[in-house]
Residue, then its C-alpha position, 0 to 999 in steps of 0.5 A: m570066730a564066726r558064730w552060727e546061732p539061728w536060735r539067737i534073736n539077739a544078745t539076751t533073747t533066744v527061741p526054740y530052734s530045730t531041724k529035721g535033718w542036715v542044714t547047709v551052713t555058708i559062712p562068708l569071711t565077714s561072719f568071722r568077727a574079732s573078740h570084743p572086750e566087753l561083748g565076748q568072743g566073734m562079737g567084734d568088728s567083722l574080719t575083711k581079708i584072710a590075713d585077719l584070720t591067719g596072722e602075720s604067719g600066714n598060717t592057713s591051718c584050721i581048728m574047728y570047735i563048737h561053743n554053747y553059749g547058751l543063756s540057760a541050761g539045755s543040750f545041744y545035739g549036732a554033727v558036722d560034716n563035709l568042711r570046705v573053703v571056697k574062695i568066691k569070685 
């Protein structure tokens, strides 16, 4: 899992965040993190190779989903468009 949380300062502190339009987000492979038994999903060690994502099967299909891990009740208004994976040399 990769977490993109520009509103999060640390594990317990958040700040307001808003945009005035689309934001391009680049998520490097090292931002995908394993699950941590105490901290939760996406909070463990950084992944270092594609096989860490695909597993032994090598299955490269992907399901994208959005979690709202908000610390307090609130609303998330957002959209996702034009996903792509690019190999950087």
